[in-house]
C-alpha positions as a Markdown table, in Angstrom:
| # | Residue | x | y | z |
|---|---|---|---|---|
| 1 | Met | 9.8 | 20.7 | 21.8 |
| 2 | Ser | 12.3 | 20.0 | 19.1 |
| 3 | Glu | 11.8 | 20.7 | 15.3 |
| 4 | Pro | 9.5 | 17.9 | 14.1 |
| 5 | Val | 10.4 | 15.3 | 11.6 |
| 6 | Pro | 8.3 | 15.8 | 8.4 |
| 7 | Val | 7.2 | 12.2 | 7.2 |
| 8 | Ala | 5.2 | 11.8 | 4.0 |
| 9 | Val | 2.1 | 9.4 | 4.6 |
| 10 | Pro | -0.9 | 8.2 | 3.0 |
| 11 | Arg | -4.1 | 10.2 | 3.4 |
| 12 | Lys | -6.6 | 7.6 | 3.6 |
| 13 | Gly | -7.2 | 3.5 | 3.8 |
| 14 | Arg | -5.4 | 0.7 | 5.1 |
| 15 | Pro | -1.7 | 2.0 | 4.4 |
| 16 | Leu | -2.7 | 5.1 | 7.0 |
| 17 | Glu | -4.4 | 2.8 | 8.9 |
| 18 | Ala | -1.0 | 0.7 | 9.1 |
| 19 | Val | 1.1 | 3.7 | 9.5 |
| 20 | Leu | -0.9 | 5.2 | 12.6 |
| 21 | Glu | -0.8 | 1.6 | 13.8 |
| 22 | Arg | 3.2 | 1.3 | 13.6 |
| 23 | Ile | 2.8 | 5.6 | 15.5 |
| 24 | Ala | 0.9 | 3.9 | 18.4 |
| 25 | Ala | 2.9 | 0.6 | 18.7 |
| 26 | Val | 6.2 | 2.7 | 19.0 |
| 27 | Gly | 4.9 | 5.9 | 20.8 |
| 28 | Pro | 5.9 | 6.0 | 24.7 |
| 29 | Asp | 2.1 | 6.4 | 26.2 |
| 30 | Asp | -1.5 | 5.1 | 25.4 |
| 31 | Arg | -2.5 | 9.2 | 23.4 |
| 32 | Leu | -1.1 | 7.8 | 20.7 |
| 33 | Asp | -3.5 | 4.7 | 20.2 |
| 34 | Gly | -6.3 | 7.5 | 20.5 |
| 35 | Leu | -4.7 | 9.3 | 17.9 |
| 36 | Ala | -5.0 | 6.4 | 15.3 |
| 37 | Asp | -8.4 | 5.5 | 16.5 |
| 38 | Arg | -9.8 | 8.8 | 16.1 |
| 39 | Val | -8.3 | 9.2 | 12.4 |
| 40 | Ser | -9.2 | 5.8 | 11.5 |
| 41 | Asn | -12.5 | 6.2 | 12.5 |
| 42 | Thr | -13.1 | 9.1 | 11.2 |
| 43 | Leu | -12.1 | 8.6 | 7.7 |
| 44 | Arg | -14.2 | 5.3 | 7.5 |
| 45 | Tyr | -17.4 | 7.2 | 8.3 |
| 46 | Glu | -16.2 | 9.9 | 5.4 |
| 47 | Lys | -15.7 | 6.7 | 3.4 |
| 48 | Ala | -18.9 | 6.0 | 3.4 |
| 49 | Val | -20.8 | 9.7 | 3.3 |
| 50 | Thr | -18.3 | 9.6 | -0.2 |
| 51 | Lys | -19.8 | 6.2 | -1.1 |
| 52 | Gly | -23.6 | 7.0 | -0.4 |
| 53 | His | -24.0 | 4.4 | 2.4 |
| 54 | Val | -24.4 | 7.2 | 5.3 |
| 55 | Asp | -26.4 | 10.2 | 4.5 |
| 56 | Ala | -24.1 | 13.2 | 6.9 |
| 57 | Glu | -26.7 | 15.6 | 9.0 |
| 58 | Asp | -24.1 | 18.6 | 8.0 |
| 59 | Gly | -22.2 | 19.5 | 4.9 |
| 60 | Pro | -18.3 | 18.7 | 4.3 |
| 61 | Tyr | -17.0 | 22.3 | 5.8 |
| 62 | Glu | -19.2 | 21.8 | 8.7 |
| 63 | Arg | -17.7 | 18.0 | 9.6 |
| 64 | Leu | -14.5 | 19.6 | 8.8 |
| 65 | Thr | -14.4 | 22.2 | 11.2 |
| 66 | Glu | -15.6 | 19.4 | 13.7 |
| 67 | Tyr | -12.8 | 17.0 | 13.2 |
| 68 | Ser | -9.8 | 19.5 | 13.1 |
| 69 | Asp | -8.2 | 22.0 | 15.9 |
| 70 | Pro | -5.9 | 23.8 | 14.1 |
| 71 | Asp | -4.2 | 25.8 | 17.6 |
| 72 | Asp | -3.7 | 22.1 | 19.1 |
| 73 | Pro | -1.0 | 20.2 | 16.5 |
| 74 | Arg | -1.4 | 17.2 | 18.4 |
| 75 | Arg | -4.9 | 16.7 | 17.3 |
| 76 | Pro | -5.2 | 15.8 | 13.4 |
| 77 | Glu | -6.1 | 18.1 | 10.9 |
| 78 | Phe | -8.1 | 17.0 | 8.1 |
| 79 | Thr | -8.7 | 18.4 | 4.5 |
| 80 | Leu | -11.0 | 18.0 | 1.7 |
| 81 | Leu | -10.0 | 16.8 | -2.1 |
| 82 | Arg | -12.5 | 16.1 | -5.0 |
| 83 | Asp | -12.8 | 12.7 | -5.0 |
| 84 | Asp | -12.3 | 10.8 | -9.0 |
| 85 | Arg | -15.8 | 9.2 | -8.8 |
| 86 | Asp | -18.8 | 10.5 | -10.8 |
| 87 | Gly | -20.0 | 13.9 | -10.3 |
| 88 | Lys | -16.2 | 14.6 | -8.1 |
| 89 | Pro | -17.7 | 14.6 | -4.9 |
| 90 | Arg | -15.8 | 16.6 | -2.5 |
| 91 | Arg | -14.2 | 13.9 | 0.1 |
| 92 | Ile | -12.6 | 14.3 | 3.7 |
| 93 | Val | -9.4 | 13.1 | 4.2 |
| 94 | Phe | -5.8 | 13.4 | 6.6 |
| 95 | Asp | -4.1 | 16.2 | 6.2 |
| 96 | Ala | -1.5 | 16.1 | 9.4 |
| 97 | Ala | -0.9 | 15.6 | 13.1 |
| 98 | Thr | 2.7 | 15.8 | 15.0 |
| 99 | Val | 3.3 | 13.1 | 17.5 |
| 100 | Asp | 5.9 | 12.8 | 20.2 |
| 101 | Leu | 7.6 | 9.8 | 20.1 |
| 102 | Gly | 9.9 | 10.5 | 23.0 |
| 103 | Asp | 13.6 | 10.5 | 21.3 |
| 104 | Val | 11.7 | 12.3 | 18.2 |
| 105 | Thr | 8.8 | 14.5 | 17.7 |
| 106 | Leu | 7.2 | 13.8 | 13.5 |
| 107 | Lys | 5.2 | 15.5 | 11.5 |
| 108 | Leu | 2.8 | 13.3 | 9.8 |
| 109 | Val | 1.9 | 15.2 | 6.8 |
| 110 | Gly | -0.7 | 13.3 | 4.2 |
| 111 | Arg | 0.0 | 13.0 | 0.6 |
| 112 | Glu | -1.6 | 11.6 | -2.1 |
| 113 | Glu | 1.8 | 9.8 | -3.7 |
| 114 | Pro | 4.1 | 9.6 | -0.5 |
| 115 | Phe | 6.8 | 7.7 | -2.9 |
| 116 | Arg | 7.0 | 10.5 | -5.2 |
| 117 | Ala | 7.3 | 13.0 | -3.1 |
| 118 | Leu | 10.3 | 11.3 | -1.5 |
| 119 | Arg | 11.5 | 10.7 | -5.3 |
| 120 | Thr | 11.5 | 14.6 | -5.5 |
| 121 | His | 13.4 | 14.9 | -2.1 |
| 122 | Glu | 10.3 | 16.9 | -0.2 |
| 123 | Phe | 10.9 | 14.6 | 2.2 |
| 124 | Ala | 13.2 | 12.1 | 3.8 |
| 125 | Leu | 11.2 | 9.8 | 5.2 |
| 126 | Gly | 8.0 | 8.1 | 4.2 |
| 127 | Phe | 5.4 | 5.4 | 4.2 |
| 128 | Asp | 3.7 | 4.0 | 1.1 |
| 129 | Ser | 2.4 | 0.9 | -0.5 |
| 130 | Ala | 5.1 | -1.6 | -2.1 |
| 131 | Asp | 3.0 | -2.1 | -4.9 |
| 132 | Leu | 3.7 | 1.8 | -6.3 |
| 133 | Val | 7.4 | 1.1 | -5.5 |
| 134 | Leu | 7.2 | -1.7 | -7.9 |
| 135 | Glu | 5.0 | -0.3 | -10.9 |
| 136 | Glu | 7.4 | 2.6 | -10.6 |
| 137 | Val | 11.4 | 1.8 | -10.2 |
| 138 | Val | 11.9 | -2.1 | -9.8 |
| 139 | Gly | 13.9 | -3.2 | -12.6 |
| 140 | Ile | 12.4 | -6.1 | -14.6 |
| 141 | Arg | 14.6 | -9.2 | -15.1 |
| 142 | Ser | 14.1 | -12.9 | -15.9 |
| 143 | Gly | 13.6 | -13.9 | -12.9 |
| 144 | Gly | 10.9 | -12.7 | -10.4 |
| 145 | Leu | 10.4 | -11.1 | -7.4 |
| 146 | Gly | 8.7 | -12.6 | -4.0 |
| 147 | Gln | 9.4 | -10.4 | -0.8 |
| 148 | Ile | 9.9 | -7.2 | 0.6 |
| 149 | Ala | 13.1 | -7.6 | 1.3 |
| 150 | Asp | 14.8 | -8.1 | -2.4 |
| 151 | Ile | 13.1 | -5.0 | -3.4 |
| 152 | Asn | 16.2 | -2.3 | -3.1 |
| 153 | Glu | 18.7 | -4.9 | -4.8 |
| 154 | Arg | 15.7 | -4.5 | -7.9 |
| 155 | Ile | 16.3 | -0.3 | -7.7 |
| 156 | Asp | 18.5 | 1.6 | -10.0 |
| 157 | Pro | 20.4 | 4.1 | -8.0 |
| 158 | Val | 21.0 | 6.3 | -10.9 |
| 159 | Asp | 17.0 | 6.6 | -11.1 |
| 160 | Thr | 15.9 | 7.2 | -7.2 |
| 161 | Asp | 17.5 | 8.0 | -3.9 |
| 162 | Val | 14.7 | 6.2 | -2.3 |
| 163 | Arg | 14.6 | 2.8 | -0.5 |
| 164 | Val | 12.6 | 0.8 | 1.6 |
| 165 | Val | 13.5 | 0.1 | 5.0 |
| 166 | Asn | 10.9 | -2.4 | 6.2 |
| 167 | Gly | 7.0 | -3.2 | 6.0 |
| 168 | Leu | 4.5 | -2.7 | 8.6 |
| 169 | Gly | 2.8 | -6.3 | 8.0 |
| 170 | Asp | -0.2 | -5.2 | 6.8 |
| 171 | Thr | -0.1 | -7.8 | 4.1 |
| 172 | Val | -2.7 | -8.2 | 1.3 |
| 173 | Tyr | -1.1 | -10.9 | -1.2 |
| 174 | His | -1.0 | -10.6 | -5.1 |
| 175 | Thr | -2.2 | -14.2 | -5.8 |
| 176 | Leu | -2.4 | -16.8 | -8.5 |
| 177 | Met | -5.7 | -17.9 | -9.1 |
| 178 | Gly | -7.2 | -20.8 | -11.6 |
| 179 | Lys | -10.5 | -22.4 | -12.5 |
| 180 | Leu | -10.9 | -25.5 | -11.3 |
| 181 | Glu | -12.3 | -27.2 | -14.2 |
| 182 | Gly | -8.8 | -26.2 | -16.1 |
| 183 | Ile | -6.5 | -27.6 | -13.8 |
| 184 | Glu | -5.5 | -31.2 | -13.1 |
| 185 | Pro | -6.1 | -32.6 | -9.6 |
| 186 | Gly | -2.8 | -32.5 | -7.4 |
| 187 | Thr | -1.3 | -29.8 | -9.6 |
| 188 | Asp | 0.0 | -27.2 | -7.4 |
| 189 | Leu | -0.8 | -23.7 | -8.7 |
| 190 | Asp | 2.5 | -21.8 | -8.3 |
| 191 | Arg | 5.3 | -20.4 | -10.1 |
| 192 | Glu | 6.6 | -23.4 | -12.0 |
| 193 | Phe | 3.0 | -23.8 | -13.2 |
| 194 | Val | 2.6 | -20.2 | -14.7 |
| 195 | Ala | 6.5 | -21.0 | -16.4 |
| 196 | Glu | 4.9 | -24.1 | -18.6 |
| 197 | Tyr | 1.9 | -22.3 | -19.0 |
| 198 | Glu | 1.1 | -20.6 | -22.4 |
| 199 | Gly | -2.3 | -18.7 | -22.9 |
| 200 | Pro | -4.1 | -15.6 | -21.2 |
| 201 | Leu | -3.2 | -14.3 | -17.6 |
| 202 | Cys | -6.3 | -12.2 | -16.5 |
| 203 | Ile | -4.5 | -9.2 | -14.4 |
| 204 | Ser | -5.9 | -5.6 | -13.2 |
| 205 | Pro | -4.7 | -3.5 | -16.3 |
| 206 | Arg | -2.6 | -0.9 | -13.6 |
| 207 | Tyr | -0.4 | -4.1 | -12.3 |
| 208 | Glu | 1.1 | -4.7 | -15.5 |
| 209 | Arg | 4.4 | -4.0 | -14.7 |
| 210 | Leu | 4.2 | -5.3 | -11.1 |
| 211 | Val | 3.0 | -8.9 | -12.2 |
| 212 | Thr | 6.2 | -8.8 | -14.8 |
| 213 | Ala | 8.5 | -7.6 | -12.1 |
| 214 | Val | 6.9 | -10.4 | -9.5 |
| 215 | Leu | 7.0 | -13.7 | -11.9 |
| 216 | Gly | 9.9 | -12.4 | -14.1 |
| 217 | Thr | 10.1 | -11.9 | -18.1 |
| 218 | Asp | 11.0 | -16.1 | -18.6 |
| 219 | Ala | 8.3 | -17.3 | -17.0 |
| 220 | Leu | 5.9 | -15.0 | -19.1 |
| 221 | Glu | 7.3 | -16.3 | -22.4 |
| 222 | Gly | 4.2 | -17.3 | -23.9 |
| 223 | Ile | 1.7 | -15.7 | -22.2 |
| 224 | Glu | -0.9 | -12.8 | -22.8 |
| 225 | Phe | -1.8 | -10.7 | -20.3 |
| 226 | Val | -5.4 | -9.8 | -20.8 |
| 227 | Tyr | -8.2 | -7.9 | -18.8 |
| 228 | Pro | -11.8 | -7.8 | -16.8 |
| 229 | Asn | -14.9 | -6.4 | -18.8 |
| 230 | Ala | -15.6 | -3.1 | -18.0 |
| 231 | Asp | -17.8 | -3.3 | -14.6 |
| 232 | Glu | -16.8 | -7.3 | -14.4 |
| 233 | Glu | -15.2 | -8.6 | -10.9 |
| 234 | Glu | -11.8 | -9.6 | -11.2 |
| 235 | Glu | -12.2 | -13.2 | -9.7 |
| 236 | Ala | -14.9 | -13.4 | -12.5 |
| 237 | Ala | -13.0 | -12.6 | -15.2 |
| 238 | Ile | -10.1 | -15.1 | -13.7 |
| 239 | Ala | -12.9 | -17.8 | -13.6 |
| 240 | Arg | -13.6 | -17.1 | -17.1 |
| 241 | Ile | -10.5 | -16.9 | -18.3 |
| 242 | Gly | -9.0 | -19.4 | -16.4 |
| 243 | Leu | -5.8 | -18.2 | -14.7 |
| 244 | Gly | -5.0 | -14.6 | -13.3 |
| 245 | Val | -3.2 | -12.8 | -10.3 |
| 246 | Tyr | -5.6 | -11.2 | -7.9 |
| 247 | Leu | -5.2 | -8.9 | -5.0 |
| 248 | Thr | -6.7 | -11.1 | -1.9 |
| 249 | Val | -6.6 | -11.8 | 1.9 |
| 250 | Thr | -8.3 | -14.9 | 2.0 |
| 251 | Gly | -9.4 | -15.9 | -1.6 |
| 252 | Ser | -12.9 | -16.9 | 0.4 |
| 253 | Thr | -15.0 | -14.7 | -2.8 |
| 254 | Ala | -12.8 | -16.8 | -5.3 |
| 255 | Arg | -14.2 | -20.3 | -4.4 |
| 256 | Glu | -17.3 | -18.6 | -4.8 |
| 257 | His | -16.4 | -18.7 | -8.7 |
| 258 | Gly | -15.0 | -22.1 | -8.5 |
| 259 | Leu | -11.7 | -20.9 | -8.9 |
| 260 | Val | -8.6 | -22.5 | -6.7 |
| 261 | Val | -6.8 | -20.5 | -4.8 |
| 262 | Gly | -2.6 | -21.0 | -5.5 |
| 263 | Glu | 0.9 | -19.2 | -4.8 |
| 264 | His | 0.9 | -15.8 | -3.0 |
| 265 | Leu | 3.2 | -14.4 | -5.0 |
| 266 | Phe | 4.2 | -11.2 | -3.2 |
| 267 | Pro | 3.2 | -9.1 | -0.3 |
| 268 | Ser | 1.4 | -5.6 | -0.9 |
| 269 | Glu | 2.1 | -3.9 | 2.3 |
| 270 | Thr | 2.5 | -1.0 | 3.2 |
| 271 | Val | 6.5 | 0.3 | 3.8 |
| 272 | Leu | 8.6 | 2.6 | 5.6 |
| 273 | Met | 11.3 | 4.5 | 3.0 |
| 274 | Arg | 13.9 | 6.9 | 3.4 |
| 275 | Asn | 15.6 | 9.0 | 0.6 |
| 276 | Ala | 19.4 | 7.7 | 1.3 |
| 277 | Ala | 20.5 | 11.5 | -0.1 |
| 278 | Glu | 19.4 | 13.4 | 2.5 |
| 279 | His | 21.4 | 13.2 | 5.3 |
| 280 | Asp | 19.9 | 14.3 | 9.2 |
| 281 | Pro | 20.5 | 13.1 | 12.6 |
| 282 | Arg | 16.5 | 13.6 | 13.5 |
| 283 | Val | 16.0 | 11.2 | 10.4 |
| 284 | Glu | 18.3 | 8.6 | 11.8 |
| 285 | Arg | 16.6 | 9.0 | 15.6 |
| 286 | Ala | 13.2 | 8.7 | 13.5 |
| 287 | Leu | 14.2 | 5.5 | 12.1 |
| 288 | Asp | 15.5 | 4.2 | 15.2 |
| 289 | Val | 12.4 | 4.3 | 16.7 |
| 290 | Leu | 10.3 | 3.8 | 13.5 |
| 291 | Ala | 11.8 | 0.4 | 11.9 |
| 292 | Val | 10.5 | -2.3 | 14.3 |
| 293 | Glu | 12.0 | -5.3 | 13.2 |
| 294 | Glu | 9.0 | -7.6 | 11.2 |
| 295 | Ser | 9.4 | -10.8 | 11.0 |
| 296 | Ser | 9.5 | -11.0 | 7.1 |
| 297 | Ser | 10.3 | -7.9 | 6.1 |
| 298 | Glu | 13.2 | -6.0 | 7.7 |
| 299 | Ile | 15.7 | -4.7 | 5.2 |
| 300 | Arg | 19.0 | -3.4 | 6.1 |
| 301 | Val | 20.1 | -0.3 | 4.0 |
């Protein structure tokens, strides 16, 4: 076996599942489907244990021994991290797995922040949320940003060598929402509405820079960002304020709060990234395998 190409991947959650699904889709046989299922099922169970929804019979170290087989690099490895929740419980997360894709072998390595690992040149390839790229390096301009394919043009090459290759299609949207009573019948709740609007706009505090990049500074003139109260659901806060941006799949729960679901402003999608300063023929072969074209998110770099 040739030396594996290291690839930074998320340790848990939807982005990791999207990566494993991409790996299984481009793999030469069905064994990688089994890897994806095994990792995803294990981490969903561990999430339920951490949240207190399931009582595990064994402790975390016993479960860790059961899940991992360090003598077989093709089996996934897991590790323990301290969770941020009250009491700092230990949580089992993905650590590593070696996958043979035919033309190239990859070593998937779990990282808390894969994008930052690429920025510091620890890895040439990696997967992470497009949100983090917007929050950290995408330039703020007068006009807004609407799709994955526009990201690279907004990255200052002096700031980072990382570029987005394409998205994986696990799309959840940052969506404009408003209170039904405060919107005239027939009004389109979209970017043009925001450009004419003056007043409070409810968002999650962590998304202030992201929403600014997505909407653009011109549209935000006369708008004040406000945030949900402690322990208040974001959709409930938007209903109280009247207008907001929320990360949603379908908007079905928004309607329970009397909200109109408007324009999908930007896809919160897991993206394949490369550090363009790292040159290696093996990396190019890996990109040829991994960069399967997606209908809405293909980017040429």
